[in-house]
C-alpha positions, 0 to 999 in steps of 0.5 A, a space after each residue: 448530557 454533554 460535558 459542557 452541560 455538566 460543567 454548566 450545571 456545576 456552575 449553576 450549583 456554585 451560583 445557587 450556593 452563593 460561592 464567592 472567591 472570598 473564602 479559600 474553599 470558594 476560591 478553589 471551587 470556582 477555579 476548578 469550575 473554570 478549569 472544567 469549563 475550559 476542558 469541556 470546550 477543548 473536548 468538544 472542539 476535539 470531538 468535532 474535529 475527530 468527527 470531521 476527520 472521520 467524514 474526510 477519511 470516509 470520503 477518501 476511502 470511497 474515492 480510493 475504492 472508485 479508483 481501485 475499481 476503475 484500475 483493477 476491475 477487469 484485471 482482477 477477473 482475469 489474473 490469478 494473484 495466487 499464482 506462483 509466478 514471481 514476475 512483477 509488472 516491470 518484468 513484463 515491460 522487457 517482453 513488449 517487443 512482439 517481433 522478438 520470439 520468446 522461449 519457455 525454459 523450465 527450471 529443473 530444480 523448482 519446475 518454474 517455467 520462465 520466458 526468455 528471449 534470444 539475447 538471454 539464451 545467447 548469454 549462455 546462462 541465467 538465474 532462475 527468478 524463482 529459486 536462484 538456480 543457475 540455468 545454463 544453455 548449450 547452444 553449440 549445435 546451432 549455427 550462429 550468424 553473430 547478429 544477436 546481442 551478447 552473442 557467444 555463437 548461437 543462431 535460434 532462427 
């Protein structure tokens, strides 16, 4: 039995008892039934709205799952998200030049392997993205032609 049906039952009992608003008790009971009737309608409206919102949320969740499947399905199989690399997607954008060679540098503190390009090496030092340790590069033994950005006297060619 719904809340509206229960209030309708109470209204029927009040009518069967021939309650009127002439007595103080009758007036109170009839007003209580009116308030209960309004509350029952509000509760029913809220229940309907919650049910409709639940359906909309379920539809959005299904659509989002489709989008996630389309975007990440192939990548999830090939990439290990538990890997200790601290590189985000933005970090890979700076290495998209296929003509510029990359060099692997291993941090002596944390053991993390970092990929750097010539201009990073020519700066002479970088901070390890994993542990923050300053990594210094001694390139004094190399001949420099001075054509790398930020060159301090190296030649990696």
